[in-house]
VOBA-1610 file (N, C-alpha, C; in pm, whole numbers, padded with zeros to 5 digits, always signed):
BEGIN
Met+15984-11948+06405Met+15965-11934+06259Met+15830-11871+06227Ile+15726-11912+06303Ile+15593-11860+06279Ile+15589-11711+06307Ile+15655-11670+06420Ile+15659-11528+06459Ile+15734-11448+06354Tyr+15846-11503+06304Tyr+15927-11436+06202Tyr+15848-11414+06074Ser+15773-11519+06035Ser+15692-11510+05914Ser+15583-11405+05930Phe+15523-11400+06050Phe+15417-11304+06076Phe+15471-11161+06067Ile+15594-11141+06120Ile+15656-11008+06116Ile+15681-10967+05972Asn+15730-11062+05890Asn+15755-11032+05748Asn+15627-10997+05675Ile+15519-11071+05705Ile+15391-11045+05640Ile+15340-10908+05681Asn+15356-10878+05811Asn+15310-10748+05862Asn+15385-10634+05796Lys+15519-10650+05780Lys+15600-10548+05713Lys+15559-10532+05568Ser+15531-10645+05503Ser+15489-10641+05362Ser+15357-10567+05346Met+15264-10593+05440Met+15134-10526+05434Met+15149-10375+05457Lys+15237-10338+05550Lys+15260-10195+05575Lys+15322-10128+05453Thr+15419-10198+05391Thr+15483-10143+05272Thr+15382-10122+05160Arg+15297-10225+05141Arg+15195-10216+05037Arg+15095-10103+05066Thr+15057-10089+05193Thr+14965-09983+05233Thr+15026-09846+05208Asn+15155-09833+05242Asn+15225-09706+05220Asn+15229-09670+05073Trp+15254-09771+04988Trp+15257-09747+04844Trp+15120-09703+04793Leu+15016-09769+04842Leu+14880-09734+04800Leu+14845-09591+04842Leu+14889-09554+04966Leu+14864-09419+05013Leu+14938-09317+04927Met+15062-09348+04891Met+15141-09258+04806Met+15076-09242+04670Ile+15028-09352+04614Ile+14963-09347+04484Ile+14835-09263+04493Leu+14759-09284+04601Leu+14635-09210+04619Leu+14661-09061+04634Ile+14760-09025+04716Ile+14794-08883+04736Ile+14843-08820+04607Ser+14928-08894+04534Ser+14979-08843+04406Ser+14864-08819+04309Gly+14769-08912+04308Gly+14654-08896+04219Gly+14572-08774+04254Leu+14554-08750+04383Leu+14478-08633+04426Leu+14549-08504+04389Ile+14682-08503+04404Ile+14761-08385+04369Ile+14752-08357+04220Ile+14767-08464+04140Ile+14763-08449+03994Ile+14626-08401+03949Ser+14520-08463+04006Ser+14384-08423+03965Ser+14354-08280+04008Gly+14411-08239+04122Gly+14390-08103+04169Gly+14460-07999+04083Cys+14561-08040+04009Cys+14636-07949+03922Cys+14593-07961+03777Ser+14495-08045+03748Ser+14451-08067+03611Ser+14382-07943+03557Pro+14380-07926+03423Pro+14311-07811+03364Pro+14165-07802+03407Arg+14099-07917+03418Arg+13958-07917+03458Arg+13942-07864+03600Ala+14034-07908+03690Ala+14027-07863+03828Ala+14053-07713+03838Lys+14151-07665+03759Lys+14180-07521+03758Lys+14059-07443+03710Tyr+13993-07495+03607Tyr+13874-07428+03554Tyr+13764-07423+03659Glu+13739-07537+03726Glu+13632-07542+03825Glu+13660-07446+03941Arg+13787-07438+03982Arg+13822-07344+04090Arg+13801-07200+04046Arg+13844-07169+03924Arg+13827-07034+03872Arg+13678-06999+03860Leu+13600-07094+03809Leu+13456-07073+03793Leu+13391-07043+03928Lys+13421-07124+04028Lys+13363-07107+04161Lys+13404-06974+04221His+13532-06940+04207His+13585-06815+04264His+13520-06693+04199Glu+13511-06692+04067Glu+13459-06576+03996Glu+13310-06556+04022Leu+13235-06664+04024Leu+13091-06651+04050Leu+13065-06606+04193Ala+13152-06650+04285Ala+13135-06612+04426Ala+13161-06463+04449Arg+13236-06400+04360Arg+13265-06257+04375Arg+13141-06171+04359Gly+13045-06219+04281Gly+12922-06143+04261Gly+12940-06019+04177Val+13050-06013+04098Val+13077-05897+04013Val+13036-05930+03870Arg+12971-05837+03803Arg+12927-05860+03666Arg+13021-05795+03566Tyr+13053-05870+03460Tyr+13127-05819+03345Tyr+13038-05843+03223Asp+12959-05743+03188Asp+12862-05759+03080Asp+12911-05709+02945Ser+13021-05634+02943Ser+13070-05576+02819Ser+13120-05684+02724Leu+13083-05672+02596Leu+13127-05767+02493Leu+13221-05695+02396Phe+13166-05630+02294Phe+13246-05556+02196Phe+13150-05469+02115Leu+13205-05366+02051Leu+13127-05277+01964Leu+13002-05220+02033Gly+13011-05202+02164Gly+12897-05146+02235Gly+12789-05247+02272Leu+12811-05374+02245Leu+12716-05479+02280Leu+12744-05531+02421Tyr+12642-05587+02485Tyr+12661-05631+02623Tyr+12557-05737+02661Phe+12590-05818+02762Phe+12495-05915+02814Phe+12374-05841+02870Gly+12256-05894+02846Gly+12134-05832+02895Gly+12078-05728+02801Met+12145-05704+02687Met+12097-05607+02590Met+11967-05659+02527Pro+11859-05581+02531Pro+11733-05626+02471Pro+11749-05654+02321Glu+11675-05750+02271Glu+11685-05792+02131Glu+11661-05675+02036Lys+11558-05595+02064Lys+11529-05481+01978Lys+11646-05383+01976Asp+11707-05358+02092Asp+11821-05266+02101Asp+11940-05319+02022Phe+11958-05451+02023Phe+12067-05510+01946Phe+12051-05481+01798Tyr+11931-05501+01746Tyr+11907-05478+01603Tyr+11924-05331+01566Ile+11874-05243+01651Ile+11888-05100+01624Ile+12035-05059+01628His+12109-05112+01725His+12252-05079+01739His+12329-05126+01616Cys+12303-05249+01571Cys+12371-05302+01451Cys+12332-05222+01328Trp+12207-05182+01320Trp+12161-05100+01208Trp+12237-04967+01204Asn+12256-04905+01322Asn+12332-04780+01329Asn+12479-04801+01291Leu+12538-04912+01338Leu+12678-04942+01302Leu+12691-04969+01153Asn+12588-05029+01094Asn+12588-05054+00950Asn+12586-04923+00873His+12507-04828+00918His+12498-04698+00851His+12626-04617+00867Lys+12704-04649+00971Lys+12833-04583+00989Lys+12945-04652+00910Gly+12910-04763+00846Gly+13007-04837+00766Gly+13095-04931+00847Leu+13056-04957+00972Leu+13137-05045+01058Leu+13096-05191+01049Leu+12970-05215+01016Leu+12920-05352+01003Leu+12853-05371+00868Lys+12850-05494+00824Lys+12771-05529+00706Lys+12715-05669+00725Gln+12631-05712+00632Gln+12572-05845+00641Gln+12682-05950+00633Gly+12668-06053+00714Gly+12763-06163+00712Gly+12721-06272+00615Glu+12771-06391+00639Glu+12744-06503+00549Glu+12596-06536+00544Ser+12541-06541+00423Ser+12401-06578+00397Ser+12304-06489+00473Asn+12346-06368+00504Asn+12262-06271+00576Asn+12219-06321+00714Thr+12294-06414+00771Thr+12256-06471+00901Thr+12342-06418+01015Thr+12443-06337+00986Thr+12530-06281+01089Thr+12563-06137+01053Ala+12618-06067+01150Ala+12675-05934+01126Ala+12825-05953+01107Glu+12882-05880+01014Glu+13025-05898+00980Glu+13104-05771+01012Phe+13217-05790+01077Phe+13306-05680+01110Phe+13445-05712+01055Gln+13502-05620+00978Gln+13632-05640+00916Gln+13744-05606+01014Leu+13833-05702+01037Leu+13950-05680+01123Leu+14068-05643+01033Lys+14115-05520+01047Lys+14222-05472+00959Lys+14359-05477+01027Asp+14366-05418+01146Asp+14494-05410+01216Asp+14495-05486+01349Glu+14381-05542+01387Glu+14371-05609+01517Glu+14456-05736+01524Leu+14463-05809+01413Leu+14541-05932+01406Leu+14661-05911+01313Lys+14746-06011+01304Lys+14866-06000+01221Lys+14831-05985+01074Tyr+14724-06054+01032Tyr+14677-06047+00894Tyr+14529-06010+00893Pro+14481-05944+00787Pro+14340-05907+00780Pro+14248-06028+00797Ala+14141-06009+00872Ala+14050-06119+00899Ala+13906-06069+00903Val+13813-06162+00909Val+13671-06130+00914Val+13613-06189+01044Met+13532-06109+01111Met+13467-06150+01235Met+13315-06147+01213Asp+13250-06261+01231Asp+13105-06271+01216Asp+13043-06305+01351Phe+12927-06247+01379Phe+12863-06277+01507Phe+12712-06263+01497Tyr+12644-06334+01584Tyr+12499-06320+01602Tyr+12468-06381+01738Pro+12400-06307+01826Pro+12383-06353+01964Pro+12273-06456+01983Lys+12276-06518+02100Lys+12164-06599+02146Lys+12093-06518+02254Phe+11961-06525+02252Phe+11881-06447+02345Phe+11812-06537+02446Asn+11805-06489+02568Asn+11731-06557+02673Asn+11630-06457+02729Gln+11503-06490+02715Gln+11396-06399+02757Gln+11412-06261+02693Gly+11450-06263+02565Gly+11457-06139+02488Gly+11581-06055+02512Lys+11682-06112+02580Lys+11805-06037+02608Lys+11927-06122+02573Ile+12037-06056+02534Ile+12159-06128+02496Ile+12214-06205+02615Ser+12232-06336+02598Ser+12289-06421+02703Ser+12417-06491+02657Glu+12436-06498+02526Glu+12557-06562+02471Glu+12588-06500+02335Met+12716-06489+02306Met+12757-06429+02178Met+12866-06515+02114Pro+12828-06604+02023Pro+12927-06680+01946Pro+12986-06591+01836Val+13118-06590+01825Val+13187-06506+01727Val+13282-06595+01647Ser+13275-06588+01515Ser+13365-06668+01432Ser+13468-06578+01365Phe+13586-06634+01343Phe+13696-06561+01278Phe+13751-06645+01163Lys+13790-06576+01058Lys+13862-06641+00949Lys+13950-06537+00880Tyr+14065-06581+00831Tyr+14152-06490+00757Tyr+14092-06461+00621Arg+14101-06337+00578Arg+14047-06299+00446Arg+14125-06366+00333Gly+14253-06390+00354Gly+14335-06450+00248Gly+14349-06600+00260Trp+14260-06664+00338Trp+14274-06807+00362Trp+14265-06888+00233Ser+14352-06988+00226Ser+14351-07085+00117Ser+14414-07212+00170Pro+14364-07330+00132Pro+14419-07455+00184Pro+14570-07465+00159Gly+14643-07501+00261Gly+14787-07524+00247Gly+14874-07404+00280Ile+14815-07285+00298Ile+14894-07167+00334Ile+14905-07163+00486Lys+15023-07195+00538Lys+15041-07214+00682Lys+15017-07087+00763Ile+15055-06971+00708Ile+15040-06848+00786Ile+14893-06816+00810Phe+14803-06875+00729Phe+14661-06852+00746Phe+14591-06973+00809Ser+14667-07057+00876Ser+14610-07176+00940Ser+14524-07135+01060Ser+14432-07222+01097Ser+14345-07193+01212Ser+14424-07193+01343Asn+14534-07269+01348Asn+14619-07266+01468Asn+14679-07127+01489Asn+14731-07068+01381Asn+14785-06932+01391Asn+14675-06832+01423Leu+14558-06852+01363Leu+14446-06762+01387Leu+14404-06767+01534Leu+14398-06885+01590Leu+14360-06898+01732Leu+14459-06823+01820Asn+14588-06839+01794Asn+14690-06769+01874Asn+14675-06618+01862Glu+14645-06570+01741Glu+14630-06427+01720Glu+14505-06372+01790Val+14396-06448+01783Val+14274-06406+01850Val+14294-06401+02001Gln+14362-06502+02055Gln+14386-06505+02199Gln+14473-06387+02244Lys+14577-06356+02168Lys+14664-06242+02201Lys+14585-06111+02198Trp+14501-06097+02098Trp+14419-05976+02085Trp+14323-05964+02202Tyr+14259-06075+02237Tyr+14164-06074+02349Tyr+14234-06048+02483Glu+14357-06092+02496Glu+14431-06065+02620Glu+14456-05915+02636Lys+14473-05846+02525Lys+14490-05700+02531Lys+14360-05631+02573Ile+14246-05687+02530Ile+14116-05625+02557Ile+14061-05667+02693Tyr+14061-05799+02717Tyr+13994-05853+02835Tyr+14090-05896+02945Gly+14220-05884+02919Gly+14319-05920+03019Gly+14372-06062+03003Lys+14487-06088+03062Lys+14548-06220+03055Lys+14476-06314+03151Gly+14509-06442+03140Gly+14448-06539+03229Gly+14370-06649+03160Phe+14388-06665+03028Phe+14324-06776+02958Phe+14390-06907+03001Ile+14310-07006+03032Ile+14363-07137+03071Ile+14321-07241+02968Glu+14408-07337+02945Glu+14378-07444+02849Glu+14291-07549+02916Val+14185-07589+02847Val+14095-07693+02898Val+14062-07790+02786Lys+14007-07904+02824Lys+13956-08000+02726Lys+13805-07982+02716His+13764-07921+02607His+13621-07895+02586His+13554-08025+02540Pro+13440-08061+02599Pro+13375-08188+02563Pro+13325-08194+02419Leu+13308-08078+02354Leu+13258-08076+02217Leu+13365-08037+02115His+13461-07956+02157His+13555-07895+02061His+13702-07926+02089Gly+13732-08018+02179Gly+13871-08053+02208Gly+13941-07944+02287Thr+14064-07915+02250Thr+14141-07814+02321Thr+14079-07676+02304Ala+14059-07608+02415Ala+14001-07474+02412Ala+14074-07388+02515Tyr+14058-07257+02502Tyr+14120-07163+02594Tyr+14011-07076+02655Val+14009-07073+02788Val+13897-07013+02859Val+13944-06905+02955Lys+13868-06796+02960Lys+13891-06691+03058Lys+13758-06656+03122Ile+13757-06648+03256Ile+13635-06615+03329Ile+13660-06489+03412Asn+13573-06392+03395Asn+13571-06272+03478Asn+13428-06254+03528Gly+13406-06277+03657Gly+13272-06265+03710Gly+13176-06357+03638Asn+13074-06300+03577Asn+12973-06379+03506Asn+13008-06406+03360Arg+13117-06346+03311Arg+13150-06357+03168Arg+13258-06462+03144Arg+13223-06560+03064Arg+13321-06661+03022Arg+13348-06646+02873Ile+13475-06647+02836Ile+13515-06643+02695Ile+13583-06775+02664Thr+13532-06846+02565Thr+13588-06975+02524Thr+13634-06967+02379Ile+13762-06993+02355Ile+13818-06986+02220Ile+13857-07127+02175Phe+13816-07166+02056Phe+13848-07299+02006Phe+13848-07301+01853Ile+13906-07405+01798Ile+13915-07423+01652Ile+13799-07511+01605Glu+13733-07468+01498Glu+13630-07552+01438Glu+13688-07640+01328Asn+13766-07581+01239Asn+13827-07655+01128Asn+13949-07577+01078Asp+14000-07612+00961Asp+14119-07546+00907Asp+14096-07398+00878Leu+13972-07361+00857Leu+13939-07223+00821Leu+13900-07136+00940Arg+13821-07191+01029Arg+13747-07107+01124Arg+13785-07130+01270Val+13789-07020+01345Val+13809-07021+01490Val+13690-06951+01554Trp+13648-07002+01670Trp+13535-06943+01742Trp+13578-06885+01875Ala+13511-06778+01915Ala+13520-06725+02051Ala+13376-06709+02098Val+13340-06777+02205Val+13203-06774+02255Val+13199-06703+02390Phe+13123-06594+02396Phe+13102-06520+02520Phe+12974-06573+02585Thr+12984-06616+02710Thr+12869-06675+02779Thr+12844-06605+02911Asp+12719-06571+02936Asp+12679-06517+03066Asp+12653-06636+03158Leu+12742-06658+03255Leu+12734-06775+03341Leu+12618-06769+03440Thr+12557-06655+03456Thr+12439-06648+03542Thr+12316-06700+03468Val+12330-06718+03337Val+12221-06773+03256Val+12249-06918+03218Lys+12375-06945+03180Lys+12412-07080+03137Lys+12554-07111+03181Lys+12574-07225+03249Lys+12705-07263+03298Lys+12763-07382+03221Gly+12681-07445+03137Gly+12725-07565+03067Gly+12825-07537+02957Trp+12867-07645+02889Trp+12970-07636+02786Trp+12914-07650+02646Asn+12782-07643+02629Asn+12726-07667+02496Asn+12737-07544+02407Asp+12861-07489+02396Asp+12884-07378+02305Asp+12861-07427+02162Ser+12792-07349+02085Ser+12759-07393+01949Ser+12771-07277+01852Val+12738-07303+01727Val+12744-07199+01625Val+12632-07099+01649Pro+12640-06981+01588Pro+12539-06878+01615Pro+12399-06920+01580Gln+12305-06867+01655Gln+12164-06881+01621Gln+12143-06811+01487Gln+12072-06875+01398Gln+12055-06818+01265Gln+11946-06712+01265Gly+11969-06605+01195Gly+11869-06499+01185Gly+11903-06410+01068Asn+11802-06343+01013Asn+11826-06254+00901Asn+11857-06116+00954Val+11985-06083+00961Val+12029-05959+01022Val+11977-05838+00946Gln+11980-05844+00815Gln+11937-05729+00735Gln+11790-05697+00761Asn+11704-05797+00749Asn+11562-05774+00766Asn+11528-05735+00910Asp+11589-05803+01008Asp+11557-05777+01147Asp+11599-05637+01190Thr+11717-05593+01147Thr+11762-05461+01189Thr+11676-05352+01125Thr+11640-05372+01000Thr+11556-05274+00931Thr+11418-05269+00996Lys+11363-05387+01023Lys+11230-05394+01084Lys+11231-05331+01222Ser+11334-05360+01303Ser+11339-05308+01439Ser+11359-05158+01441Ser+11437-05106+01346Ser+11464-04963+01346Ser+11341-04882+01309Asn+11245-04947+01244Asn+11124-04876+01202Asn+11012-04883+01304Lys+11034-04956+01416Lys+10929-04968+01517Lys+10920-04843+01601
//
């Protein structure tokens, strides 16, 4: 009887161990397929390539000197392509045919050692009004992502952003593009140079007086 009981206990322990191993393996598989794990793998792979993708939009690029940025925006303003954004703190570009409905794109970069290292860009529909579903930020996010896939290629992955909830991220070399919703009105796309900053503290644009700065810089 004692031997029989010992055999049963031994079988029970083996069964329990097998279940624990299965649970552990399943957990590892699930965690390895999680959005965060996919992002970390993509990040490691792209940075290891050593290839730079500095192009942003409208002739702007990572590493562009601050003075050159102001002069470039001043020239685009004189061509009628840009104008002052909200409260004169951003540059504004009108989206006419890029999205399904007319929208406004505002941007102002962050500088590191006098050069562009990050470019937060905000979008909003020109006809936005509370309760109009076609102008919702969810639709706007989908439209911005589709447009960016045409420009920068497919491959956006869904992640859980620590500050902004659900976000869509694409990494090419040193360039990360993060798209997320701020509120019912506004969607953001943040371009980050990962050789300068790898963290997730994407934020609203650095405030600056675009009109005064571009005029001042162009006269130097």
